[in-house]
C-alpha positions in Angstrom: 22.1 43.4 -50.8 20.6 39.6 -50.9 16.9 40.0 -50.5 17.4 36.2 -49.1 19.1 37.7 -45.6 17.6 41.1 -45.4 19.3 43.6 -42.9 16.9 44.2 -40.0 16.9 47.2 -37.7 14.9 47.2 -34.8 14.1 50.6 -33.0 13.3 50.9 -29.0 13.4 53.3 -26.6 11.2 54.6 -23.5 7.3 56.0 -24.7 7.5 59.2 -26.2 11.1 59.7 -27.3 10.1 59.6 -31.0 11.2 56.2 -32.1 8.2 55.4 -34.5 9.1 58.6 -36.5 13.1 57.6 -36.4 12.2 54.1 -37.7 9.8 55.7 -40.5 12.3 58.1 -41.6 15.0 55.3 -41.7 12.8 53.0 -43.7 11.9 55.6 -46.1 15.6 56.7 -46.8 16.5 52.8 -47.4 13.9 53.2 -50.2 15.1 56.1 -51.7 18.5 54.6 -51.8 16.9 51.6 -54.1 16.5 49.0 -51.2 13.1 47.6 -51.1 12.1 48.2 -47.8 9.4 46.9 -45.3 8.6 48.7 -42.3 6.3 47.0 -39.3 5.5 47.7 -35.7 5.2 45.6 -32.6 3.5 48.3 -31.0 -0.2 48.0 -30.9 -0.4 51.7 -31.2 0.1 51.4 -35.2 1.5 54.9 -35.2 3.6 54.1 -38.0 1.1 54.6 -40.8 0.4 58.1 -38.9 4.0 59.1 -39.4 4.1 58.0 -43.1 0.9 59.9 -43.6 -1.1 56.7 -45.4 -3.7 54.2 -44.2 -2.8 50.8 -42.4 -2.9 47.8 -44.2 -2.9 43.9 -43.0 -0.6 42.9 -45.5 2.7 44.8 -46.9 1.2 47.8 -48.9 3.4 50.5 -50.7 3.4 53.3 -49.0 6.1 55.4 -51.2 8.0 54.0 -54.3 9.9 50.8 -52.7 8.7 51.4 -48.9 6.3 49.1 -47.8 4.1 49.5 -44.7 2.8 46.3 -42.7 0.0 46.9 -40.2 -0.2 43.3 -38.6 -3.9 42.1 -38.6 -3.2 40.8 -35.2 -6.8 39.1 -34.7 -6.0 37.1 -37.9 -3.1 36.0 -37.5 -3.6 35.0 -33.9 -6.3 32.7 -35.2 -3.6 31.5 -37.6 -0.5 30.8 -35.0 -2.7 30.1 -32.1 -6.2 29.4 -33.1 -5.9 25.3 -32.0 -4.5 26.1 -28.6 -7.0 29.4 -27.9 -9.9 27.1 -29.1 -9.1 24.4 -27.0 -8.7 26.6 -23.7 -12.0 28.6 -24.6 -13.8 25.3 -24.6 -12.0 23.9 -21.6 -13.1 27.0 -19.4 -16.7 26.6 -20.8 -16.7 23.4 -19.1 -15.9 25.0 -16.1 -18.7 27.0 -16.0 -17.5 30.4 -17.3 -19.6 32.2 -20.0 -18.1 32.9 -23.6 -17.3 36.2 -23.0 -15.2 35.8 -20.0 -13.8 32.7 -21.5 -12.6 34.6 -24.7 -11.0 37.3 -22.5 -8.7 34.7 -20.6 -7.7 32.8 -23.3 -6.2 36.3 -25.0 -2.3 36.0 -24.1 -0.5 39.2 -22.2 1.4 40.6 -25.2 -0.2 38.4 -28.0 -0.5 40.8 -30.3 3.2 42.1 -30.3 4.1 38.6 -30.2 2.1 37.9 -33.4 3.6 40.4 -35.2 7.3 39.4 -34.1 5.8 35.9 -36.0 4.5 37.9 -39.0 7.9 39.5 -39.4 9.7 36.0 -39.6 7.3 35.2 -42.3 7.9 38.1 -44.6 11.6 37.4 -43.9 11.4 34.4 -45.6 9.7 35.6 -48.3 13.0 36.9 -49.5 11.5 40.0 -51.1 13.3 42.4 -48.9 16.4 44.2 -48.6 15.9 46.1 -45.1 13.1 45.3 -42.8 12.5 47.9 -40.2 10.8 47.2 -36.8 9.3 49.9 -34.5 9.2 47.8 -31.4 6.9 48.8 -28.5 8.0 51.1 -25.4 11.6 49.5 -23.7 10.0 47.6 -21.1 7.7 45.7 -23.5 10.4 45.2 -25.8 12.7 43.3 -23.4 9.7 41.1 -22.1 9.0 40.3 -25.7 13.0 39.5 -26.8 13.6 37.5 -23.5 10.2 35.1 -24.2 11.7 32.9 -26.9 14.6 31.7 -24.9 12.8 31.8 -21.6 10.4 29.5 -22.9 12.7 26.7 -25.0 14.2 24.9 -21.9 10.5 24.4 -20.5 8.8 23.8 -23.7 11.4 21.6 -25.3 11.4 19.2 -22.3 7.8 19.7 -21.3 6.0 19.0 -24.9 7.5 15.7 -25.7 6.8 14.2 -22.3 3.3 16.2 -22.3 2.2 14.5 -25.2 2.9 11.0 -23.7 1.4 11.8 -20.8 -2.0 13.1 -22.2 -2.4 10.0 -24.2 -2.0 8.0 -21.2 -3.9 10.0 -18.7 -6.6 11.1 -21.4 -9.1 8.5 -20.3 -8.9 8.7 -16.6 -9.3 12.9 -17.0 -12.8 12.2 -19.1 -14.0 10.1 -16.8 -13.1 11.4 -13.5 -13.0 14.9 -14.2 -15.4 15.0 -16.9 -13.2 17.5 -18.9 -11.7 17.4 -22.4 -7.7 16.9 -22.5 -5.4 18.6 -25.5 -5.4 16.2 -28.7 -2.3 15.9 -30.8 -3.3 19.0 -33.1 -3.4 21.1 -30.0 0.1 19.9 -28.4 1.5 20.0 -32.3 0.0 23.9 -32.3 1.9 24.7 -29.4 5.2 23.1 -30.8 4.9 25.2 -33.9 4.4 28.3 -31.9 7.5 27.3 -30.1 9.4 26.6 -33.2 8.0 29.8 -34.6 9.4 31.9 -31.6 12.8 30.3 -31.8 13.2 30.9 -35.5 12.0 34.7 -34.5 14.9 34.9 -31.8 17.4 33.1 -34.4 16.4 36.1 -36.8 16.9 38.7 -34.5 20.1 37.9 -32.7 21.6 37.0 -36.4 24.6 38.9 -38.2 22.2 40.9 -40.1 20.1 42.1 -37.0 20.9 45.0 -34.6 18.7 47.3 -32.3 18.8 51.0 -32.2 18.1 53.0 -29.1 16.1 56.0 -29.2 16.4 58.6 -26.8 16.3 62.2 -26.1 18.9 64.0 -23.8 17.1 64.2 -20.4 18.0 62.7 -17.4 15.5 60.1 -16.6 15.5 58.7 -20.2 19.3 58.5 -20.7 19.3 56.3 -17.4 16.7 53.9 -18.9 18.7 53.5 -22.1 21.5 52.6 -20.3 19.8 50.0 -18.5 18.3 48.8 -21.6 21.7 48.6 -23.3 22.8 46.3 -20.3 19.7 44.3 -20.8 19.4 43.6 -24.5 23.1 42.5 -24.6 22.4 40.1 -21.6 19.8 38.5 -24.1 22.2 38.3 -26.8 20.6 41.5 -28.9 23.3 43.4 -30.7 23.1 47.5 -30.5 24.7 49.5 -33.3 23.9 52.9 -32.5 22.5 55.4 -30.8 19.9 57.8 -31.7 19.4 61.3 -29.7 16.1 63.0 -30.8 15.0 66.5 -30.2 18.3 68.2 -29.7 17.9 72.0 -29.4 20.3 73.8 -31.7 22.8 75.9 -30.1 22.6 80.0 -30.5 19.9 82.2 -29.6 19.4 84.5 -26.7 16.4 83.2 -25.2 17.2 82.3 -21.4 14.8 79.3 -21.4 16.2 77.9 -24.6 19.8 78.7 -23.5 19.1 76.5 -20.4 17.7 73.7 -22.1 20.6 73.7 -24.4 23.1 73.8 -21.8 21.4 70.9 -19.9 21.0 68.9 -23.3 24.6 69.6 -23.7 25.6 67.7 -20.3 23.3 64.9 -20.8 24.6 64.5 -24.5 28.3 64.3 -23.2 27.1 61.8 -20.8 25.7 59.6 -23.8 28.8 59.9 -25.8 30.9 58.8 -23.1 28.4 55.8 -21.8 28.1 54.3 -25.0 31.2 54.7 -26.9 32.4 53.0 -29.3 28.7 53.1 -30.7 27.9 56.1 -32.9 25.3 58.7 -31.4 23.3 60.2 -34.2 21.6 63.7 -33.1 18.2 64.9 -34.8 17.4 68.3 -34.0 14.4 69.3 -32.1 12.1 70.4 -35.5 9.6 73.1 -36.0 7.0 70.7 -37.0 6.1 67.1 -36.7 8.0 65.2 -39.8 4.8 63.4 -41.2 5.0 61.8 -44.7 7.6 60.5 -47.0 9.4 63.9 -48.1 9.5 65.0 -43.9 10.9 61.8 -43.2 13.5 61.6 -46.1 15.1 65.0 -45.1 14.9 63.9 -41.0 17.0 60.8 -42.2 19.5 62.5 -44.2 20.2 64.9 -41.4 20.1 62.3 -39.1 22.9 59.6 -40.4 24.7 62.5 -42.7 27.5 60.9 -44.4 27.2 57.3 -42.5 25.8 54.2 -44.2 22.8 53.2 -41.9 22.4 49.9 -43.4 26.0 48.6 -43.2 26.0 45.4 -41.6 26.9 45.2 -37.8 30.5 45.0 -36.8 32.5 43.6 -34.0 32.0 40.4 -32.0 28.0 39.1 -31.5 27.3 39.7 -27.6 27.7 36.1 -26.4 31.1 34.3 -27.7 32.3 30.8 -26.4 36.0 30.0 -27.3 37.8 26.6 -26.8 41.7 26.7 -27.2 43.6 23.5 -25.8 42.8 23.5 -22.4 41.0 26.9 -22.3 37.2 27.3 -22.3 35.9 30.8 -21.9 32.4 32.1 -22.2 32.1 35.6 -23.0 29.0 37.8 -22.5 28.8 41.6 -23.1 27.0 43.4 -20.2 28.1 47.1 -20.9 27.5 49.6 -18.4 26.7 47.2 -15.7 27.7 47.2 -12.3 29.6 44.5 -10.6 27.0 45.0 -7.6 24.1 44.2 -9.7 25.6 41.2 -12.0 25.1 37.7 -10.3 26.4 34.0 -11.8 25.1 30.6 -11.0 25.2 27.4 -12.0 22.5 24.8 -12.2 23.0 21.4 -14.0 23.7 22.1 -17.5 22.6 26.0 -17.5 24.3 29.0 -16.4 22.2 31.8 -15.0 23.3 35.2 -15.2 21.4 38.1 -13.8 22.2 42.0 -14.3 19.8 44.3 -12.5 16.4 42.8 -12.5 17.0 40.9 -15.8 17.9 37.3 -15.7 19.1 35.0 -18.3 19.1 31.3 -18.4 21.8 30.3 -20.6 21.8 26.4 -21.7 25.4 25.2 -22.0 26.5 23.6 -25.0 28.1 20.0 -24.4 31.6 20.7 -24.5 31.2 23.2 -21.7 28.1 21.6 -19.4 30.5 18.9 -18.6 32.9 21.1 -17.4 32.7 23.1 -13.9 33.3 26.6 -13.6 36.8 27.8 -12.7 36.3 31.2 -12.1 34.1 34.5 -13.7 35.0 38.2 -13.7 33.4 41.0 -15.1 35.5 44.0 -16.7 35.7 46.2 -19.6 31.7 45.5 -20.1 32.1 41.6 -20.4 31.8 38.8 -18.1 34.2 36.2 -18.8 33.4 32.8 -17.4 36.3 30.2 -17.5 35.6 26.6 -17.4 38.2 23.9 -16.0 40.0 21.9 -18.4 38.7 18.4 -17.1 35.0 17.1 -16.8 33.1 18.1 -14.3 
């Protein structure tokens, strides 16, 4: 496997379903199969070190032969990626009369730690050191907000930053004289541009051909319902899901009435999972008598989890978003698995296509070939939204 283009596996799921254990087990198995493996977390809880039974480290540190753990030092990384912008904002708030502690608190971005972890992940991938990179993501809702952020910012930033740079140069003397406030200089604007470029690089990496998401769930009604919505939302944002992991499955057998009730209930939910997520593989993890901690226990769990399957093979099938142009036929297809027609909405605004699925929305900047054409029709069939465009210009 080429170290220049590592296989990237992201694990997410509802809080408490055991995604950290599954991520750590997968990473341990990769290392034992001779793949140089990095496992990192975007979850500020930093449970990975606990699962592996080793101390955390700000830089990749060997937790087992061939397996490296990185627990991102968010404060240091924050200063490197965000320092100029944060320093300017802190100074501006101080000029407005806020004390130092308040200014410090207000300039910490919501979700900044998770964001920085993704930027650090990109830096590690670019080193070319790794065959496999395993990412233990934050719980589902935070992960979706995080993965949607780069593209959501792109339209605004790519248009506003160049104009903002010119505007600041023109207005700086007036603002300093009238408002008596500092204005961002070129170094601050450049820091914003670097941050934007870094986020777009993260998105390109995580939606690429070597990256995929694995949904971890437990066979319970509420958890399965959330996993179904997550599957739809990840596809909406262009992230490929290649497997589902059903964790804490009660083994069949035994005469205890309480256990028998759980087995029957889980069997119904697992049947629904198999049907909902087909043709994705559903890997099952039994309910273990003790929590697996350390490389030996995690490796044993991973062997049982994946069986004869190759968990590190490249994802197959088409990406969630495809655009085809053949002759006069121009079609954009977006995978929206499990989406209900009543929850999907489509709107056109200039050279953008706005797709809404449930409570999530994606603004797609159309390529030039489609931006000049008007939408002929659109339909949601077989889990795919197909949008056809007129042959001529708009």
